[in-house]
C-alpha positions, 0 to 999 in steps of 0.5 A: 689457472690452478685452483684450490677448493678448500672447505670444512664440512660437518655433515657432508653438505659443504663437501658435496658442493666443494667436490662438485666445484672441484670436479667442474674445474679440474681443481685440487680439493682440500678439507679443513680439519679441526683438532677438536671433536665436534661430535655430540651435543656439547661439540655442536653447542661449543662450535655454534658459540664459537662461530657466533662470537667469531672465535677460530678453532684450532685446525690441522695443517692442510696438505696444500699451500694456498699461496701455490694456487692462482685462485682459492675457493673457500667453503663453509657451512653456516652456523648461526649466521656465521662461518664455521670456526675452522674456516675462520681459523683458515682465513686467519692462518692464510690471509696473506695468500688469499688475495684471489679468493671466492667463497661459498656456503651451505645453509639449512634455512638462512644466514648465508649472506651473513656468514659470507659477509663475516668471512669478507670482513675477516679477510679484509677484502671482497671475494671475487664471487660468492655462492649460497646453497640451501641444503634442500637444493643439493639434490636439485637440478638447479644446483648444477645451474647455480654452480655454472653461474658461480663459475661463470662469474669467477671466469668473468672476474678473471678475464675482465669480460662476460663470456 
């Protein structure tokens, strides 16, 4: 099964999880890049406001067409209880190619469940599996177990039975 792990990462936490997932699956990883610069206080504030109201940002085209993959795993940081505007834009752009999709998010304190629910509503159907990772768990041995559980859940949805 060909898998694309596509993600947006502002501070590197989402990239850490995405690369770990891609490595475990032998999957292709791709970064969602915004056209606008989110550096500095103004960039962060406008990004948070856009996330809060569900306004997508303008993103660059990725090198990989999600329609060419059997499964897409989409990752986002949580910004004010919402996915990053770049991820919202990716969903809007590739909605028709995201029929077999899973979501993950990284969060500072909370809001992951809200962000994942907003992604589901935006997409229009539920993901095969979801994963929330708190930033403090990134360096923890528990991250490996959480990834194993997430990937096992994906495998079960693919095969239709528990392993």
